[in-house]
C-alpha positions as CSV (number, residue, x, y, z in Angstrom):
1,M,114.7,23.9,206.7
2,T,114.1,26.2,209.6
3,P,115.0,29.9,209.3
4,K,117.7,29.5,212.1
5,A,119.3,26.5,210.4
6,F,119.2,28.3,207.0
7,D,120.8,31.5,208.3
8,K,123.6,29.5,209.9
9,I,124.4,27.6,206.7
10,A,123.9,30.7,204.5
11,R,126.3,32.7,206.6
12,E,129.0,30.1,206.2
13,M,128.5,29.4,202.5
14,F,128.0,33.0,201.4
15,S,130.9,34.2,203.5
16,E,133.3,32.0,201.6
17,T,132.3,33.6,198.3
18,L,131.7,37.2,199.4
19,S,134.4,37.9,202.0
20,P,137.1,38.3,199.4
21,Y,135.0,41.1,197.9
22,G,134.7,42.9,201.2
23,F,131.2,41.8,202.2
24,V,130.5,41.0,205.9
25,C,127.4,40.1,207.8
26,D,128.5,41.1,211.3
27,E,125.6,43.3,212.1
28,S,123.0,41.0,210.7
29,D,120.6,38.9,212.9
30,R,120.0,36.7,209.8
31,S,122.4,36.2,206.9
32,T,122.4,39.6,205.2
33,F,125.8,40.5,203.6
34,Y,126.8,44.1,203.0
35,R,129.7,46.3,202.2
36,S,130.1,50.1,202.3
37,V,131.6,51.9,199.3
38,G,131.6,55.3,200.9
39,G,129.4,58.4,200.6
40,G,126.6,56.5,202.3
41,I,126.3,53.9,199.5
42,W,126.0,50.3,200.5
43,H,125.9,47.0,198.5
44,V,123.6,44.3,200.0
45,I,123.2,40.6,199.2
46,M,120.4,39.0,201.1
47,P,119.6,35.2,200.9
48,D,115.9,35.0,201.8
49,L,114.3,31.7,202.8
50,G,110.9,30.9,201.2
51,S,107.8,30.4,203.3
52,R,108.0,26.6,203.5
53,G,111.8,26.3,203.9
54,A,112.2,24.3,200.8
55,W,113.9,27.1,198.7
56,Y,115.5,30.5,199.0
57,D,116.1,33.4,196.6
58,V,118.8,36.0,196.8
59,K,118.1,39.7,196.8
60,V,120.9,41.9,195.4
61,F,120.6,45.7,195.6
62,P,122.5,48.9,196.1
63,C,121.2,51.4,198.7
64,C,122.0,54.7,200.2
65,E,121.6,55.6,203.9
66,H,120.5,59.1,202.9
67,L,117.3,57.8,201.3
68,Q,115.8,56.1,204.4
69,A,115.0,58.1,207.5
70,R,115.6,55.2,209.8
71,F,118.4,53.5,207.9
72,R,120.5,52.9,211.0
73,D,117.6,51.4,212.9
74,R,116.8,49.0,210.1
75,F,120.3,48.1,208.9
76,P,121.0,45.6,207.5
77,D,118.1,43.1,207.7
78,E,115.1,45.4,207.4
79,L,116.2,47.9,204.7
80,G,113.8,49.1,202.0
81,I,114.9,48.1,198.6
82,P,115.3,51.1,196.3
83,T,115.2,48.9,193.2
84,D,111.9,47.4,194.4
85,S,111.3,44.0,192.8
86,F,114.2,44.4,190.4
87,C,116.5,42.8,192.9
88,Y,116.5,39.1,192.4
89,L,119.6,37.1,191.4
90,S,119.0,34.7,188.6
91,Q,120.7,33.0,185.7
92,R,119.7,36.1,183.6
93,G,121.2,38.7,185.9
94,V,119.8,40.9,188.6
95,G,116.2,41.9,188.0
96,M,112.6,40.8,188.3
97,D,113.3,37.1,187.4
98,Q,113.3,35.2,190.7
99,D,115.4,32.0,190.7
100,Q,114.7,29.7,193.6
101,F,117.5,27.6,195.0
102,A,116.9,24.3,196.8
103,C,117.4,24.2,200.6
104,K,114.9,21.6,201.9
105,T,117.8,19.7,203.4
106,E,121.3,20.9,204.4
107,G,122.8,18.7,201.7
108,G,120.5,20.1,199.0
109,C,121.3,23.6,200.1
110,R,125.0,23.1,200.0
111,S,124.7,21.4,196.6
112,S,122.7,24.1,195.0
113,Y,125.0,26.7,196.5
114,R,128.1,25.0,195.2
115,N,126.6,24.3,191.7
116,T,124.9,27.6,191.0
117,V,124.7,30.3,193.6
118,S,128.4,30.7,194.3
119,R,129.1,31.3,190.6
120,L,126.2,33.7,190.3
121,L,127.4,35.7,193.2
122,S,130.9,36.1,191.8
123,E,130.0,36.5,188.1
124,V,126.7,38.4,188.4
125,A,125.9,39.9,191.8
126,V,129.3,41.4,192.6
127,P,129.9,43.0,189.2
128,Y,126.3,44.3,189.1
129,L,126.8,46.0,192.5
130,S,130.3,47.3,191.7
131,Q,128.8,49.8,189.2
132,F,127.1,51.7,192.0
133,R,129.6,54.0,193.8
134,T,127.6,57.2,194.2
135,L,124.0,58.3,194.6
136,R,124.0,59.5,191.0
137,D,124.9,56.0,189.9
138,L,121.9,54.7,191.7
139,L,119.4,57.1,190.1
140,P,118.7,55.0,187.0
141,V,117.8,51.9,189.0
142,I,115.7,53.4,191.8
143,R,112.1,52.3,191.3
144,N,110.6,53.2,194.6
145,P,109.0,56.6,194.1
146,L,109.8,57.9,197.6
147,Y,113.5,57.0,197.3
148,L,113.6,58.3,193.8
149,A,112.2,61.7,194.9
150,I,114.8,62.0,197.7
151,A,117.7,60.8,195.5
152,M,116.8,63.3,192.7
153,H,116.6,66.1,195.2
154,L,119.9,65.2,196.8
155,V,121.6,64.9,193.4
156,N,119.9,67.7,191.4
157,K,118.4,70.2,194.0
158,N,116.2,71.7,191.3
159,S,112.5,72.6,191.1
160,E,111.5,69.3,189.5
161,S,113.1,67.3,192.3
162,R,111.6,69.6,194.9
163,L,108.2,69.0,193.4
164,L,108.7,65.2,193.6
165,V,109.7,65.5,197.3
166,N,106.6,67.7,198.0
167,Q,104.4,65.1,196.3
168,Q,105.7,62.4,198.5
169,R,105.3,64.6,201.6
170,V,101.6,65.2,200.6
171,R,101.1,61.4,200.0
172,L,102.5,60.6,203.5
173,E,99.9,63.0,205.1
174,A,97.2,60.3,204.3
175,V,99.3,57.5,205.8
176,A,98.7,56.5,209.4
177,D,101.4,57.6,211.8
178,D,104.1,55.1,212.9
179,E,107.8,55.6,213.6
180,D,108.8,55.1,210.0
181,V,106.2,57.5,208.6
182,I,106.9,60.2,211.1
183,A,110.7,59.9,210.5
184,T,110.2,60.0,206.7
185,R,108.0,63.1,206.9
186,N,110.7,64.8,209.0
187,L,113.3,63.8,206.4
188,L,111.2,65.2,203.6
189,D,110.5,68.4,205.6
190,S,114.2,68.9,206.1
191,L,114.8,68.5,202.4
192,L,112.1,71.0,201.5
193,A,113.5,73.5,204.0
194,S,117.0,73.3,202.5
């Protein structure tokens, strides 16, 4: 299946399940579903087509717009995932286990969605995301060191969190400049100045 065909079908199928829970994909160029829960916290569900178009996985993660310097520029399709690889929807929950769902043909895609994915979204993904209402709620699941340093500083504002932010700032000095790196350095500088 081509990415364009997949996104068209995924938008339709996922919308049927996720719309009642307040998820939309209006700003997505693909089929990324999201909802805001206030305070800069977002819940994201992203069906992601495999490289050969025969299967897809579903990424499920909470995020916070205050953790990413270019959040608005990258929203919703190119966001960094604070939970890192602990974002895959599977029969066992949301975590590192990556279930792959059939989508080589439209019929196969619709069948796997109806038989498995729809239920996992309602029974696993939505309840998992619903526990994240504040940045403090996200802290235990953030695995990306940069996002964790920023989150800890925003929540705790103590010397330990300041040290973590400073370590990330020093680390970024060795990274080649691009828009993301420069914006992130500026974000870290503003946190250190506050």
